[in-house]
C-alpha positions in Angstrom: 114.8 113.0 91.8 114.1 109.0 92.4 116.9 106.5 91.7 116.4 104.1 88.9 116.3 100.1 89.3 116.5 97.7 87.3 113.8 94.4 88.2 114.6 91.3 86.0 112.8 88.0 86.4 113.7 85.3 84.0 113.8 87.0 80.3 112.1 90.0 81.5 113.6 93.4 82.5 112.3 96.1 83.5 113.5 99.5 84.9 111.8 101.7 88.0 112.1 104.4 89.7 112.0 104.5 93.6 111.0 107.8 95.5 112.7 109.5 98.1 110.9 108.3 101.0 112.7 106.8 104.2 112.1 103.2 103.4 112.9 103.5 99.2 116.2 104.9 100.4 116.5 101.5 103.0 115.7 99.3 100.2 118.3 101.0 97.4 121.0 101.1 100.0 120.1 97.3 100.6 120.8 96.7 96.3 121.3 94.3 95.1 118.9 92.1 96.3 118.0 88.4 94.9 114.3 86.5 95.7 111.7 84.1 94.9 108.7 85.7 93.6 104.7 85.2 94.5 102.1 86.6 92.6 98.7 87.8 94.0 96.3 88.3 91.3 98.1 91.1 89.1 100.6 91.6 91.9 104.1 90.2 92.1 105.6 90.5 95.3 108.9 89.2 97.3 110.7 88.9 100.8 113.7 91.5 100.6 114.4 91.4 104.3 114.5 95.0 104.6 112.8 96.1 107.9 110.3 99.4 107.3 107.6 99.8 109.4 104.2 101.9 107.9 105.3 105.3 107.0 103.1 108.4 106.4 100.9 108.2 103.5 101.1 104.4 103.5 97.7 102.8 101.8 96.1 100.2 100.6 95.2 102.0 97.2 97.4 102.2 95.0 98.0 102.6 91.1 99.0 100.6 88.2 102.7 100.9 88.0 103.1 101.5 91.7 105.7 99.9 93.5 104.9 99.3 97.5 106.8 97.9 100.8 104.3 95.9 102.9 105.6 96.1 106.4 103.5 92.6 107.2 105.5 90.0 104.9 108.8 92.4 104.5 108.0 92.5 101.1 108.7 94.5 97.7 105.5 95.0 95.7 104.7 95.4 92.1 101.5 96.3 91.3 100.0 96.0 87.4 96.4 95.2 87.6 93.4 93.9 89.8 94.2 92.0 92.9 92.1 89.6 95.0 91.2 92.8 97.3 90.2 95.1 94.3 87.0 96.8 94.5 84.6 96.4 91.2 86.5 99.3 89.5 89.5 96.8 89.4 92.1 99.2 90.4 94.8 97.4 92.4 94.7 97.0 96.2 97.3 95.9 98.2 96.1 93.1 101.5 96.9 95.5 103.9 98.9 99.1 104.0 101.9 99.5 102.0 104.7 102.3 101.8 104.5 103.6 98.6 108.5 103.6 97.2 108.2 104.1 93.4 106.9 103.1 90.2 107.7 101.0 87.0 109.1 103.4 83.7 107.0 101.6 80.9 104.3 99.3 80.4 103.2 97.7 83.4 101.4 94.4 81.2 104.8 92.7 81.2 104.4 91.5 84.6 101.3 89.1 83.2 104.1 86.6 82.2 105.5 86.4 85.7 104.7 82.9 87.4 105.2 81.9 91.4 108.7 80.5 92.1 110.6 82.3 89.4 114.0 84.1 90.7 113.9 88.1 91.3 117.0 90.4 90.7 116.9 94.3 92.2 119.7 96.1 91.1 120.7 99.9 90.9 121.1 101.6 87.5 124.0 103.9 87.4 
């Protein structure tokens, strides 16, 4: 069973669930986390300072609503649509391999409102 988290950016709040991978557990143990977001197409990502290497199952192709950890940038990633690396089918694709760490609970489209430079807070939900 996963661990629920809240993602708050400006007036947007979303719930998500982290999986039970070592990287996801490490992220959960570091909560709460604050950062400044970047966007890359329909991906929101931000450095969280957690250090995880690539894990078994790391990949570039991800699903809408999937959460990933990008070791290259020590970043938490929220995929909600087409990225600059997406192919003709429009499925989200990371810049390089990410560790899948969870998924959004609810509609991923709300992240279309997020802009570069906004503050994000990740926190555990009891």
